[in-house]
C-alpha positions as CSV (number, residue, x, y, z in Angstrom):
1,X,8.9,-41.8,-45.5
2,X,9.3,-42.1,-41.7
3,X,6.5,-43.6,-39.8
4,X,4.7,-41.0,-37.8
5,X,1.8,-40.5,-35.4
6,X,-0.1,-37.1,-35.6
7,X,-2.0,-35.6,-32.6
8,X,-4.0,-32.5,-32.7
9,X,-5.6,-30.3,-35.1
10,X,-4.3,-29.3,-38.5
11,X,-5.0,-25.7,-38.0
12,X,-2.6,-25.7,-34.9
13,X,1.2,-24.7,-35.7
14,X,3.1,-28.0,-36.2
15,X,5.5,-29.5,-33.8
16,X,7.8,-32.4,-34.8
17,X,9.2,-34.8,-32.0
18,X,12.2,-36.7,-32.6
19,X,13.1,-39.6,-30.1
20,X,16.4,-40.8,-29.2
21,X,18.5,-44.0,-29.6
22,X,16.6,-47.4,-29.1
23,X,13.4,-45.3,-28.8
24,X,10.4,-44.6,-30.9
25,X,7.6,-41.9,-31.3
26,X,5.6,-44.2,-29.1
27,X,7.9,-43.1,-26.0
28,X,6.5,-39.7,-26.5
29,X,2.8,-40.4,-26.8
30,X,1.7,-39.0,-23.5
31,X,3.7,-35.7,-24.0
32,X,2.5,-35.4,-27.6
33,X,-1.2,-35.7,-26.7
34,X,-0.8,-33.1,-23.9
35,X,0.9,-30.6,-26.3
36,X,-1.7,-31.3,-28.8
37,X,-4.1,-28.6,-27.5
38,X,-1.7,-25.9,-28.7
39,X,0.4,-27.9,-31.6
40,X,-0.2,-30.4,-34.2
41,X,2.3,-32.8,-32.9
42,X,4.0,-35.2,-35.3
43,X,5.8,-37.9,-33.3
44,X,8.2,-39.8,-35.7
45,X,10.1,-43.2,-35.6
46,X,13.6,-42.5,-36.9
47,X,15.1,-44.9,-39.5
48,X,16.0,-48.3,-38.0
49,X,13.6,-47.7,-35.1
50,X,9.9,-48.4,-34.6
51,X,7.9,-48.9,-37.7
52,X,10.0,-46.7,-39.9
53,X,12.0,-48.5,-42.8
54,X,15.4,-50.0,-42.0
55,X,18.8,-48.8,-43.8
56,X,22.3,-49.9,-43.7
57,X,23.2,-46.2,-42.7
58,X,22.5,-44.6,-39.4
59,X,24.2,-41.0,-39.8
60,X,22.9,-37.7,-38.8
61,X,23.0,-36.3,-42.3
62,X,20.7,-39.2,-43.4
63,X,18.4,-38.9,-40.3
64,X,18.2,-35.0,-41.0
65,X,17.1,-35.8,-44.6
66,X,14.5,-38.1,-43.3
67,X,13.1,-35.4,-41.0
68,X,13.2,-33.0,-43.9
69,X,11.1,-35.2,-46.0
70,X,8.5,-35.3,-43.4
71,X,8.3,-31.4,-42.9
72,X,8.3,-30.9,-46.7
73,X,5.5,-33.3,-47.2
74,X,3.5,-31.4,-44.5
75,X,4.2,-28.3,-46.4
76,X,5.3,-25.7,-43.8
77,X,8.1,-25.2,-41.4
78,X,7.9,-26.8,-38.1
79,X,9.0,-26.2,-34.6
80,X,11.4,-29.2,-33.8
81,X,12.0,-31.0,-30.4
82,X,14.8,-33.7,-30.2
83,X,16.0,-35.7,-27.5
84,X,19.5,-37.3,-27.1
85,X,20.3,-38.9,-30.7
86,X,17.1,-37.4,-31.9
87,X,18.3,-33.9,-30.5
88,X,21.5,-34.3,-32.6
89,X,19.4,-35.3,-35.6
90,X,17.2,-32.1,-35.1
91,X,20.4,-29.8,-34.8
92,X,21.7,-31.4,-38.0
93,X,18.4,-30.5,-39.7
94,X,18.5,-27.1,-38.5
95,X,22.1,-26.6,-39.5
96,X,21.6,-28.1,-43.1
97,X,17.9,-27.0,-43.7
98,X,17.3,-24.0,-41.5
99,X,14.4,-22.8,-43.5
100,X,12.4,-26.0,-42.4
101,X,12.9,-25.3,-38.5
102,X,11.2,-22.5,-36.6
103,X,12.2,-22.8,-32.9
104,X,14.3,-25.7,-31.9
105,X,14.3,-27.6,-28.6
106,X,17.2,-29.7,-27.9
107,X,16.8,-32.2,-24.9
108,X,19.9,-33.1,-22.9
109,X,22.4,-33.4,-25.6
110,X,25.1,-31.1,-27.2
111,X,26.6,-30.7,-30.5
112,X,29.8,-32.7,-29.7
113,X,31.3,-36.4,-29.6
114,X,30.6,-38.4,-26.4
115,X,32.9,-41.3,-25.2
116,X,30.2,-43.4,-23.5
117,X,29.5,-46.5,-25.9
118,X,25.9,-47.8,-26.0
119,X,26.7,-51.1,-27.7
120,X,26.4,-52.9,-24.2
121,X,22.6,-52.3,-24.5
122,X,22.7,-54.0,-28.0
123,X,24.2,-57.0,-26.6
124,X,21.6,-57.0,-23.6
125,X,18.8,-56.9,-26.2
126,X,20.4,-59.6,-28.4
127,X,20.7,-61.8,-25.1
128,X,17.0,-61.8,-24.5
129,X,15.4,-65.2,-25.6
130,X,12.5,-63.9,-27.6
131,X,11.1,-67.4,-27.8
132,X,10.2,-67.1,-24.2
133,X,8.6,-63.9,-24.3
134,X,4.8,-64.1,-23.9
135,X,4.2,-60.7,-22.3
136,X,6.2,-57.6,-21.8
137,X,7.0,-58.4,-18.0
138,X,8.8,-61.7,-19.3
139,X,11.2,-59.4,-21.2
140,X,11.6,-56.9,-18.2
141,X,12.7,-60.0,-16.2
142,X,15.4,-60.9,-18.6
143,X,16.7,-57.3,-19.2
144,X,16.8,-56.9,-15.3
145,X,19.8,-59.3,-15.2
146,X,21.9,-56.7,-16.9
147,X,20.0,-53.4,-16.4
148,X,19.2,-52.3,-12.8
149,X,17.2,-49.1,-13.8
150,X,13.5,-49.7,-14.1
151,X,13.1,-46.7,-16.5
152,X,15.6,-48.3,-18.9
153,X,13.9,-51.7,-18.5
154,X,10.5,-50.2,-19.4
155,X,12.0,-48.2,-22.3
156,X,13.7,-51.1,-24.1
157,X,10.5,-53.2,-23.8
158,X,8.5,-50.6,-25.6
159,X,10.7,-51.5,-28.8
160,X,9.6,-55.1,-28.5
161,X,7.4,-56.9,-31.0
162,X,6.1,-59.5,-28.9
163,X,3.7,-61.0,-31.4
164,X,6.5,-61.5,-33.9
165,X,9.3,-62.3,-31.6
166,X,11.4,-59.4,-32.6
167,X,13.0,-56.2,-31.8
168,X,11.7,-53.1,-33.7
169,X,15.3,-52.0,-34.0
170,X,17.9,-52.6,-36.7
171,X,20.5,-53.7,-34.2
172,X,23.2,-54.7,-36.7
173,X,23.0,-51.1,-38.3
174,X,22.8,-49.3,-35.1
175,X,26.0,-51.2,-33.9
176,X,27.8,-50.8,-37.0
177,X,27.4,-47.0,-37.0
178,X,27.5,-46.5,-33.3
179,X,30.7,-44.4,-33.7
180,X,28.8,-42.0,-36.0
181,X,26.0,-41.9,-33.3
182,X,28.4,-40.8,-30.8
183,X,29.9,-38.3,-32.9
184,X,28.5,-34.9,-34.3
185,X,29.3,-33.7,-37.8
186,X,31.4,-30.6,-38.4
187,X,29.5,-27.7,-39.6
188,X,30.3,-24.2,-40.8
189,X,26.8,-23.1,-41.1
190,X,24.8,-21.7,-38.3
191,X,21.2,-21.5,-37.0
192,X,19.8,-18.3,-35.9
193,X,16.3,-19.0,-34.8
194,X,15.4,-19.4,-31.3
195,X,16.9,-22.6,-29.7
196,X,16.4,-24.0,-26.1
197,X,19.0,-26.4,-24.7
198,X,16.9,-28.1,-22.0
199,X,18.7,-30.5,-19.8
200,X,18.3,-32.5,-16.7
201,X,20.0,-31.0,-13.6
202,X,21.6,-34.2,-12.5
203,X,22.8,-35.0,-16.1
204,X,26.4,-34.2,-17.5
205,X,25.4,-34.4,-21.1
206,X,25.4,-30.7,-21.6
207,X,28.4,-29.2,-19.6
208,X,29.4,-25.5,-19.3
209,X,32.3,-26.4,-21.5
210,X,29.9,-27.2,-24.2
211,X,28.4,-23.6,-24.3
212,X,31.1,-22.0,-26.8
213,X,30.3,-24.5,-29.6
214,X,26.6,-24.3,-28.8
215,X,26.7,-20.5,-29.2
216,X,29.0,-20.6,-32.3
217,X,26.4,-23.1,-34.1
218,X,23.2,-21.8,-32.5
219,X,23.5,-18.0,-32.0
220,X,20.1,-17.6,-30.5
221,X,20.2,-20.2,-28.0
222,X,18.7,-20.3,-24.4
223,X,19.6,-22.8,-21.6
224,X,17.5,-24.3,-18.9
225,X,17.5,-27.3,-16.5
226,X,14.8,-29.4,-14.9
227,X,15.6,-30.0,-11.2
228,X,16.2,-33.5,-9.9
229,X,16.3,-35.2,-13.4
230,X,18.9,-37.0,-15.5
231,X,19.2,-37.7,-19.1
232,X,15.7,-39.1,-19.4
233,X,14.2,-35.9,-18.1
234,X,11.1,-36.1,-20.1
235,X,10.3,-39.4,-18.5
236,X,11.4,-38.5,-14.9
237,X,9.6,-35.2,-14.7
238,X,7.1,-35.2,-17.8
239,X,4.8,-32.4,-16.3
240,X,7.9,-30.1,-15.8
241,X,9.3,-31.1,-19.1
242,X,5.9,-30.3,-20.8
243,X,5.6,-26.9,-19.0
244,X,9.2,-25.9,-20.1
245,X,8.3,-26.7,-23.9
246,X,5.0,-25.0,-23.6
247,X,6.8,-21.8,-22.1
248,X,9.4,-21.8,-24.9
249,X,7.1,-22.4,-27.6
250,X,4.8,-19.3,-26.6
251,X,7.3,-17.0,-25.1
252,X,8.2,-13.8,-26.8
253,X,12.0,-13.0,-26.5
254,X,13.5,-9.7,-27.2
C-alpha cells in the first residue's frame, strides 16, 4: 500500500492528490491542508518515491493499480488531482478504473508522449556527496552547481533523507523506466466524468495540438490556465491553484 498522509475530516468527500516525478505527498502538504476544510485529502507517495515501497517497475498501469488500491481501501470513489507524472497516473486510473474516480483534475500534463528527458536530474542527484550533507542547505549548495532554479533545488531536497544519507527515490528504477514515464499508454477506453486540465500559462506541456486526443479520451473535459506560471504552477501560484481546484470541485456544470 502506498504511504499517504490524510488531512481533514472523514465526513468530507475524499480527494486524492498524486505528485509528479521526483516528488512526494509532502510537496503538497500546504495545499492539502488548505483544501481539508472541504475535502478529506489523501496525499500519497507514489511507488519508488517518498516513504512508499520501491519496485523494479515504474509504469503507469502499475501506478494506477497502486492508486486504485488506496481508493478501494477507503471504500468510496474519490476526486483525483494529479500533477505531471502524477497526472498521467491519474489519467490512467480514470481510463482503467473509471468507477473509482469522480472528478479528475490534471495539472499541466497531457495524455501524450514527451521528448524531454529527465535523466539529467538523476545524474545531478547521484553527484551529490551525501557524506557531506548535514543540513538541507548543504544539499542545495551542491545541487546549485547544476540547477539554477531555486524552486527545483528546494523541490529535490525535500526527497533527501538527511539522517540516513540517502535519497527517498529509487533512482535506478526511475532511470530504467524513464522511457515509460515520458510516454503515455494507448487506450481504447474513455472517461466521461468531469475533468479539468489546469495548466501554467507559460508552460508548453499542454498545447492546443493536444486538445483532440484529450477530448477523445476525456469527453467531458474543461481547460483553464493560471497566468504567469510554468510547469510548477501549484508552487509558483499556490493560492490561485487552490482557488481553481476549489471552484472546479464545487461548480455545477450543465
